[in-house]
N, C-alpha and C positions, 0 to 999 in steps of 0.2 A: 567754758563750763566750770562749774564748781567741782573741784576734785575732792577726793576723800581726805586728803591732808588738810585742805582749807576747812572742810566741815569739822574735822576733829579739832583743829586749832580753835575754831569759833566756839565749839562746845566746851572746850577746856577754858577758854577766856571767859565765857559766860559764868562758869562756876566761880572763877576768881572775882568777876564783877559783882556777883551776888554776895560773896563773902565780904568784899570791900565796900559795899554800898553804892557802887556805880550803877547797879541795876537792882530794882526792888520789886517785890511782889506787891501788887496794888489791886484794889477792886476796880473793875471797869467803871469809867466815868463818862456817861453819855455827853455831858456838856463839853468836856475836854476833847473827846473824840470829834464832836461837831466843829469845834474851833479848829482842830488840826486839819480836818477835811476841808473846811473853808479856806484855810491857809494853802492847802495843796491846790485847790481849784484856782485860787487867786494867783498862785505861782505859775500855774500853767497858762493862765490868761496873759500874764506879764511876759512869759517866755514867747508866746505866740506874737504878742504885740512888738516885742523887741527883735523879731527876726530880721527886719530891715535896718535896724539901728546898731545892734551890737551882738556879735556871736558870743562874746564872753558872757553877757547877761542872759542869753538864751540858755547857755549851758548851766550857769549858776541857778537860774530860776527853775529850769527843768529838774536839776538835782534836788532843789528844795521841795518841789512838788512831790517827788519820791520820798524824801526824808520825812515830810509831814505825814504823808499817808502811811508810811512804815511805822511811825510812832503811834498813829491812831490804831493800827492793827495790833501793835504790842500792848497798848492800854486795853483794848477790847479783850485781849487774851490774858490780862492780869499782870502786866509788867510795865513799870515806869522807869525810864532812863533818867539818871541824875544829870547834873549840869557839868560834869567833867568828861572829857573825851567822848562827847555825845555821839558823834558821827561813827566812830569805831564801835562803840557799845551797841548802837542801833544796828549796825551792819552785822555784827556777830550774833546779836539776839534774834535778828531776822532769820539767820541761818539755823540757829539752834531751836527756835520756837515756832516760827511762822512758815518756814519752808514746807514742813510736813502738812500743816493745815491748808496751805495753798494748794499743795498737790491733791489733797482730798477734795477740796472745792472744785478743782479742775476736773477731777474724775467724775464728779456728779454731772458736770456739763457735758461730758462725753459718755453718758450712760449707755448709749446704744452699742458702743464698741469698747466694753469694759477692759478686756485684756490689753488691747492696743493702747487704750487710754491710760492705763497704769504706767506704761513705759513713756508715753508722750507727756503725761502730766508731770511725771518726775523730772523729765528733761526740761519741760517748760517752767516748772517751779524753780529748778536750779538756774535756768536762764534768767528768769525775772530777778531772782536774788542776786545773781552775778551782775546783772545790769546796774543794780543799785551800787554794788561794789565798784564797778568800772566808773560810774559817774562820780562817786565819792573821790576816787583817785584823780579822775580827769579834772574835776573842779579845782583841786589844789594845783595841779600842773598848769592848767589854763590860766588861772588867776595870776600865777607868779612866773611862769617860764615859757610861754608859747608866743610865737610870732603871729601877727595879725592874719596873714594869709592862710594859716593852718586852722584858724578858728571857725570858719564858715561851715565846713563839712562836719566838724566835731559838734557844732551847735545844732545842726539838723538831726544828727544821730541822738544827741541828748534830749531834744524835744520829743522825738518819736519814742524813745525809751521811757521817758517820763509819762507820756500819755498812756502807754500800755500798762506800765507799772501801777499808776494811780488808778486806772480802771479796775485792774485785778485786785488791788487792795480794797477798793470800794465794794466789790463783789464779796470779798471775804468778810467785810463788816456787815 
């Protein structure tokens, strides 16, 4: 779960990113959003195709499906990530800007049970954003430090997280 310290850290980082030009306000661009969503879908297809070939690439492609859809959501909501430390900036910006919007979208889906949905949607939004964080960290660990035997179960988890995350980002768009 995302804890309040991580949320405050991300919000603080985003202020610095805006100041330093690592994150910029930008008008939504439908063409770029379409390209990013296409990249996300393609990454999911490659992750699924790689299931019997390489756990490493299931994890990497699953993460990139999430990364592309996260950036599409950021652009839709008026933010563009620069080309430096893009993965960390994307992660922090998702926490600062998209987490609440995602929660609101999930609340609409659970309209019949509004009070319960508020709690569930907040938990689910945090969980989706946290899954992006976990996959970002796992991708680095798997690419450089993990034995082959450990990769298979991590690859299945990555693919499942990427499918859920990408679906929710598409709903948000």
